[in-house]
C-alpha positions in Angstrom: 91.1 -85.6 177.3 87.8 -84.6 177.5 85.2 -83.6 179.9 81.7 -84.0 180.1 79.0 -83.2 183.5 75.8 -85.5 184.0 74.1 -86.7 186.8 75.1 -90.3 187.3 74.7 -92.6 190.4 78.0 -93.8 192.2 78.3 -96.9 194.3 80.9 -97.2 196.9 81.5 -100.6 198.5 84.2 -101.6 201.4 84.6 -105.5 203.0 84.2 -105.5 206.6 86.7 -107.5 208.6 89.3 -107.2 205.5 92.0 -106.1 207.6 91.6 -109.5 209.6 93.2 -111.5 206.5 96.7 -111.5 207.0 98.3 -113.6 204.5 98.7 -113.2 201.0 96.7 -116.8 199.9 93.5 -114.8 201.8 94.2 -112.2 199.5 94.6 -113.9 196.6 91.2 -115.7 196.9 89.3 -112.5 198.1 90.8 -110.9 194.8 89.2 -114.4 192.7 86.0 -114.1 194.4 85.5 -110.1 193.5 86.4 -111.3 190.2 83.6 -114.0 190.1 81.3 -111.4 191.0 82.4 -108.8 188.3 82.3 -111.3 185.9 78.6 -112.8 186.7 77.1 -109.3 187.3 78.9 -106.3 185.5 78.3 -106.1 181.9 78.8 -102.8 179.8 75.1 -101.9 179.9 74.4 -101.5 183.6 77.7 -100.0 184.3 80.4 -97.2 182.7 83.1 -97.0 185.3 84.6 -100.0 187.7 87.1 -100.1 189.9 88.4 -102.1 192.9 91.3 -101.9 195.3 91.0 -105.8 196.9 88.4 -104.7 199.5 86.8 -101.7 198.5 84.3 -101.3 194.9 83.8 -97.9 192.9 81.2 -98.2 190.3 79.4 -96.0 188.2 76.2 -96.2 186.3 74.1 -93.8 184.4 71.0 -95.6 185.1 69.7 -95.5 189.2 68.1 -99.1 188.6 71.1 -100.3 187.3 72.9 -99.2 190.1 70.3 -100.6 192.7 70.7 -104.1 191.0 74.5 -104.2 191.4 74.5 -102.6 195.1 71.7 -106.0 196.0 73.7 -108.4 194.1 76.6 -107.6 195.5 75.2 -107.5 199.0 73.9 -111.1 198.3 76.9 -112.4 196.6 78.5 -111.3 199.9 75.8 -112.6 202.1 75.4 -116.0 200.5 79.1 -117.1 200.0 80.3 -119.5 202.1 83.1 -118.1 203.4 84.9 -120.8 205.8 84.6 -123.1 203.4 86.9 -121.0 201.1 89.3 -120.8 204.0 88.6 -117.5 205.7 88.6 -118.1 209.4 85.4 -115.7 210.1 82.8 -114.5 207.3 83.2 -111.1 205.3 80.6 -108.9 205.0 80.2 -105.6 202.8 78.6 -102.6 203.5 77.5 -100.2 200.7 76.3 -96.8 199.8 74.4 -95.3 196.6 74.5 -91.6 195.8 72.8 -89.9 192.7 74.5 -86.5 191.6 76.0 -84.5 188.8 79.6 -85.1 188.2 82.9 -84.5 186.0 83.7 -87.7 183.7 87.0 -87.1 182.2 87.4 -89.2 179.1 90.5 -90.2 177.0 88.9 -91.2 173.7 85.8 -93.0 174.3 87.6 -94.6 177.9 86.4 -93.1 181.1 89.6 -92.1 182.7 88.2 -90.7 186.1 85.0 -89.3 187.5 85.5 -86.2 189.9 83.3 -83.8 192.2 82.2 -83.1 195.3 79.6 -85.5 194.4 82.1 -88.1 194.4 83.5 -87.2 198.0 79.6 -87.2 199.3 79.2 -91.1 198.3 82.7 -92.3 199.3 81.1 -90.6 202.8 78.2 -92.7 202.9 79.7 -96.3 202.8 81.9 -96.4 205.9 78.2 -95.8 208.0 76.5 -98.3 206.6 75.5 -101.7 208.4 77.3 -104.6 207.3 75.5 -106.4 204.5 73.3 -103.3 203.8 72.9 -101.0 201.1 72.2 -97.3 202.1 71.1 -94.3 199.7 71.0 -90.4 199.5 67.5 -89.2 199.5 68.5 -88.3 196.1 69.2 -90.9 194.8 65.7 -92.6 196.0 64.0 -89.9 194.6 65.8 -90.7 190.8 65.0 -94.6 191.4 61.3 -93.7 192.4 60.7 -92.1 189.3 60.7 -95.4 187.5 56.7 -97.1 188.0 58.4 -100.3 187.5 60.6 -100.0 190.3 61.4 -103.7 191.6 63.2 -101.9 195.0 61.9 -100.2 198.2 63.7 -98.2 200.8 63.2 -97.3 204.1 64.4 -94.4 206.1 66.5 -94.1 208.2 66.5 -90.1 209.1 70.0 -87.9 209.1 73.3 -89.6 210.0 76.5 -88.0 210.5 78.7 -89.3 207.4 82.0 -90.1 207.4 85.0 -87.7 208.2 83.1 -85.3 209.4 81.2 -84.5 206.1 77.7 -83.4 208.1 74.6 -85.6 207.9 72.5 -86.7 205.6 69.1 -88.2 205.1 69.7 -92.0 204.0 67.6 -94.9 203.3 68.2 -98.6 203.1 67.5 -100.0 200.2 66.1 -103.3 199.6 64.3 -105.5 197.0 60.1 -105.1 197.0 59.3 -108.2 198.6 62.0 -108.0 201.3 60.7 -107.4 204.7 61.4 -104.1 206.0 63.7 -103.5 209.2 63.7 -101.6 212.2 66.1 -98.5 211.3 68.5 -97.8 214.7 68.8 -94.7 216.0 72.1 -92.6 214.9 74.2 -91.9 218.0 74.7 -88.3 218.5 77.6 -86.8 216.4 80.3 -85.2 219.1 80.4 -81.4 218.6 84.3 -80.7 218.0 85.2 -77.3 219.7 88.5 -75.3 219.6 90.2 -77.3 217.5 92.7 -76.4 215.3 90.9 -76.5 212.6 88.1 -74.6 214.3 84.6 -75.7 215.0 82.6 -77.9 213.0 78.3 -77.6 213.4 76.9 -79.2 215.8 74.5 -81.8 214.7 71.7 -81.7 217.3 68.2 -81.4 215.8 67.1 -77.7 215.3 64.4 -76.2 213.9 64.2 -72.9 212.6 61.4 -70.2 212.1 61.3 -67.2 210.5 58.5 -64.8 211.0 58.8 -61.1 209.4 62.6 -60.5 210.1 62.5 -62.6 213.4 64.8 -65.6 213.5 64.1 -68.3 216.4 66.0 -71.5 216.3 64.7 -74.0 219.0 65.6 -77.8 219.8 63.2 -79.8 218.0 62.2 -83.3 219.8 60.0 -84.4 216.8 60.0 -83.5 213.0 57.2 -85.0 210.8 56.5 -84.0 207.1 54.0 -85.0 204.7 51.5 -83.0 203.4 51.9 -81.2 206.9 55.1 -80.3 208.8 54.5 -81.3 212.4 57.3 -79.3 215.3 57.5 -80.7 218.5 59.7 -78.0 219.9 61.9 -77.7 223.2 61.9 -74.0 224.2 65.2 -73.4 226.2 63.6 -70.3 227.6 60.5 -68.2 228.5 61.3 -65.7 225.8 61.5 -68.4 223.2 58.1 -69.8 224.5 56.7 -66.5 223.8 57.9 -66.4 220.4 56.4 -69.7 219.5 53.1 -68.8 221.3 52.9 -65.5 219.1 53.2 -67.9 216.1 49.4 -67.6 216.4 49.1 -64.3 215.0 51.7 -65.0 212.3 51.7 -62.5 209.2 49.6 -63.3 206.3 52.7 -64.1 204.1 54.0 -66.8 206.6 56.5 -68.6 208.6 59.7 -69.6 206.9 61.4 -72.5 208.5 64.4 -75.0 208.1 65.6 -78.1 209.5 68.4 -80.8 208.7 68.4 -80.2 204.6 64.8 -79.1 204.3 63.5 -75.6 204.0 60.0 -74.4 203.2 57.2 -71.6 203.5 54.2 -72.3 205.4 51.0 -71.0 207.1 50.9 -71.4 211.0 47.6 -74.0 211.2 47.8 -75.1 214.7 50.1 -74.2 217.8 49.8 -75.6 221.6 51.6 -75.9 224.6 52.2 -79.5 226.1 53.9 -81.1 229.0 55.7 -84.0 229.1 57.7 -85.4 231.7 57.4 -81.8 233.4 58.9 -80.0 230.9 57.6 -77.7 228.4 57.0 -78.3 224.8 55.2 -76.8 221.9 53.4 -78.4 218.8 53.4 -76.7 215.7 51.5 -77.5 212.9 52.2 -75.6 209.2 50.7 -75.9 206.0 53.5 -75.9 203.4 52.9 -73.1 200.6 53.9 -73.5 197.1 56.9 -71.1 196.4 57.3 -70.0 193.6 61.2 -70.5 192.6 60.9 -68.0 189.8 62.3 -70.6 188.1 59.5 -69.9 185.4 60.3 -66.2 185.3 63.9 -66.1 185.5 66.3 -64.1 183.0 69.3 -64.1 181.6 71.7 -61.5 180.4 74.1 -61.8 177.4 76.9 -62.7 179.8 74.8 -64.5 182.2 72.4 -67.8 181.9 69.5 -68.2 185.0 71.5 -70.6 186.4 74.7 -68.8 186.4 72.9 -65.8 188.0 71.6 -68.2 190.5 75.2 -69.6 191.5 76.2 -65.8 192.0 73.1 -65.7 194.2 74.0 -68.7 196.2 78.2 -67.5 196.2 76.4 -63.9 198.0 74.7 -65.8 199.9 77.1 -68.3 201.6 80.4 -66.4 200.7 79.3 -63.0 201.2 80.3 -62.3 197.9 80.0 -58.5 196.5 79.2 -57.5 192.6 82.3 -55.9 191.6 81.2 -52.4 189.3 82.4 -52.8 185.8 83.1 -49.2 185.1 81.5 -45.4 185.8 80.1 -45.1 182.4 76.4 -44.4 182.2 76.4 -47.9 180.6 78.3 -49.5 182.9 75.7 -48.1 186.0 73.1 -49.2 184.3 74.3 -53.1 183.3 75.4 -53.3 186.8 71.9 -52.2 188.0 70.0 -54.8 185.8 72.6 -57.4 186.9 71.8 -56.6 190.3 68.2 -57.1 190.0 68.6 -60.2 188.7 71.4 -61.6 191.4 68.8 -60.5 194.2 65.9 -62.1 192.4 62.7 -62.2 190.9 59.2 -63.4 191.2 61.1 -65.5 195.0 59.7 -65.1 198.8 63.4 -63.9 199.3 65.6 -61.1 198.2 68.8 -61.5 198.5 70.9 -58.0 199.0 73.6 -59.3 200.7 74.6 -62.6 202.9 73.0 -63.0 206.5 76.0 -64.9 207.9 78.1 -61.8 208.7 75.0 -60.2 211.1 74.3 -63.4 212.7 77.8 -64.2 213.7 78.0 -60.7 215.3 74.6 -61.3 217.5 76.1 -64.6 218.2 79.7 -64.8 218.0 79.9 -65.6 221.7 77.7 -68.7 221.1 80.1 -70.5 218.4 78.2 -74.0 218.6 74.4 -72.0 218.1 75.9 -69.5 215.5 76.9 -73.0 213.3 73.6 -74.6 214.2 71.7 -71.5 213.1 74.0 -70.1 210.2 73.3 -73.7 208.4 69.7 -73.7 209.0 69.6 -69.9 207.7 71.6 -70.4 205.0 69.6 -73.5 203.8 66.4 -71.1 204.3 68.0 -68.4 202.3 69.0 -70.4 199.2 65.4 -72.2 199.1 63.3 -69.1 199.3 65.6 -67.0 196.9 65.0 -69.7 194.5 68.5 -70.8 194.3 68.2 -74.5 195.1 65.1 -77.2 195.4 67.3 -79.7 197.0 70.0 -79.7 199.4 72.5 -82.0 198.8 75.8 -81.2 201.2 76.1 -78.1 203.7 79.2 -77.9 205.7 80.3 -74.7 207.6 83.3 -75.0 210.0 83.9 -72.0 211.9 88.2 -70.6 211.8 89.9 -68.8 214.2 90.4 -65.5 212.3 86.7 -64.6 211.5 86.3 -66.7 209.0 83.4 -69.6 207.8 84.8 -72.4 205.8 81.8 -73.3 203.2 81.1 -76.5 201.2 77.7 -77.0 199.6 76.0 -78.9 196.9 72.7 -78.4 196.1 69.7 -79.1 192.8 68.1 -76.3 191.3 64.3 -76.7 190.6 63.5 -78.6 187.5 62.5 -76.6 184.3 61.7 -79.2 181.8 60.6 -82.3 181.9 62.9 -84.6 180.3 65.8 -82.3 181.2 67.9 -82.8 184.6 67.9 -80.0 186.7 71.4 -78.3 187.2 73.6 -78.8 190.3 75.0 -75.8 192.0 78.1 -76.4 193.8 80.2 -73.7 196.2 83.1 -73.8 198.5 85.4 -71.4 199.6 85.8 -68.8 202.7 83.1 -66.4 203.9 84.9 -63.1 206.0 82.3 -62.8 209.1 84.0 -59.4 209.9 82.7 -57.7 207.1 
């Protein structure tokens, strides 16, 4: 057995209404329908892995264009099927989810034996939230797809949607052919907040924006976020103190304001801020101009034992898990090596240097409000990961608070691109952060 890691496109699909099929003849007919799809639409050039379990599909492609084509062919195949003529009591429909990320491909000779990694779990959690006879894709899949100037596809943003099995929120898009009419995306239903369960408290999914001015962190409910060449926030302060903080943004320091929402974080300058009233409720309109963040990629250094990407992963583990650098000895040479390594882990040429995780200190301040802590901690972590040059894009970050002062962490994100012809690395971190330290 051998392994290789690379960015691939993953498709998960599931037949809606399959559970209503009770007799074996209909099950056999469905298998024939799916076998006909495989025969007509799948070939060795457009995919390298295919599994089906009667009512479900798992298909992997190296090229996102191939994956998109397969997904829409499968959607249309089910849409246009005359199910009643085939003997089914009701038409069957299908839900299809697409994701692109780095995964581990396990090979047995030249044959692909399995695909493993956090990305596979993420892709599998998209499909259950898809509307029937529709194709949803992750934002990172959309980005890969849009790199081809000759693409025959388009996407419609749906916003951040709660994935299946409490996997957190993700920005999703509806995938269509370029000639199809756009559809109005339904607003995702708010996810329930799980409190006091045996497995712990999960991060709430209410919409918040986080602002960092100097060392002051403020989280505010966000009624609206719009991000193109500028960031436009409509914030709803929950106390006079928060309103005073927002008013003081007019005098924000020259080095800028850190801000985060959803899976996005950036450094920006305040362009305009104003107080507005809607239906008797105080709100603040904040307009920010993003600054170009020097991720430090061009200045990153490696040591004889660690590459720049490995150092970034250590930095991510420090932010998310509060891991400390273990001393390698008490000699002067060891002290010098440890000092150099510590400087590299903290980061160079970035707006933020990582000396320790911000999460334990934050927990001590907000431990009496676990929901607020989780919402704040998630955005703080995303901001720290971004401003310290660890990643450019967050794919997934899920926090779960346990009852023993520990935080369960699952994260994956993509580094900034260093070379035009090389896919940027993916960093994945999972484990427990001791919040008592």
